[in-house]
Structures are given as C-alpha cells and as structure tokens.
C-alpha positions, -999 to 999 in steps of 0.1 A, spaced: -224 597 33 -235 617 58 -272 614 72 -284 648 58 -273 636 23 -288 599 24 -323 616 26 -317 648 3 -309 629 -27 -340 604 -29 -362 640 -23 -342 659 -44 -347 637 -76 -384 630 -57 -389 669 -62 -373 666 -101 -397 637 -109 -428 662 -99 -415 690 -116 -411 669 -145 -443 651 -144 -458 688 -138 -441 701 -168 -454 673 -191 -485 683 -186 -481 717 -191 -473 718 -227 -498 749 -232 -480 771 -205 -515 778 -196 -515 756 -164 -488 774 -144 -507 770 -109 -505 731 -113 -467 731 -112 -470 752 -80 -494 726 -66 -475 700 -71 -442 717 -56 -468 729 -26 -480 698 -17 -447 679 -20 -433 703 5 -459 700 27 -451 658 29 -420 667 34 -424 687 62 -447 660 78 -426 633 74 -398 651 93 -419 654 118 -434 619 122 -395 612 121 -387 634 147 -419 620 170 -409 585 163 -370 590 170 -380 607 205 -407 581 213 -381 552 208 -357 570 230 -381 579 256 -389 540 256 -351 529 252 -337 515 282 -311 534 300 -281 509 282 -301 515 250 -298 549 257 -264 549 268 -253 533 234 -276 559 214 -262 589 227 -228 573 222 -234 566 186 -250 605 182 -219 620 196 -197 598 168 -181 577 195 -178 536 189 
C-alpha cells in the first residue's frame, strides 16, 4: 500500500466511527448540530496532526547527518 492509503484507511474508519456515534446519540433528529461538531472537531484534529507530522519530519531531516540525508533522499526518490 502507498503511504497515502496507509493513513487514509484508518482515518476514514475513525471518521465513520465518529459519524456512527453521533448518529446513535441523534436518535430524535433534533441534535443535528452534534454530528457537525463531531466531524468538525475530528477534521481540526486531523489538520493539526498533519501539521505536527510535517514539522517533525522537517526537524528530523534537518538534524540528520549528510549521509543520513542522502539515504533519506534516495528513499524519497524511490531508489534502493
């Protein structure tokens, strides 16, 4: 699987779980705002997690030795 699908499938499953929890609470139909709030919070958390991951990756790359950077560059370019 690609890196995108490795992250996408579990996160999609988590979003579906949150959606189903919100639907379970919203049996009467008068708490539609609860579903929107759950999804909004999850989307904000996903955005924050993505930004944290990017920042951590940059920090790791910056602190790597030149040999480690060359190895990382090879991995990123798809070479072995």
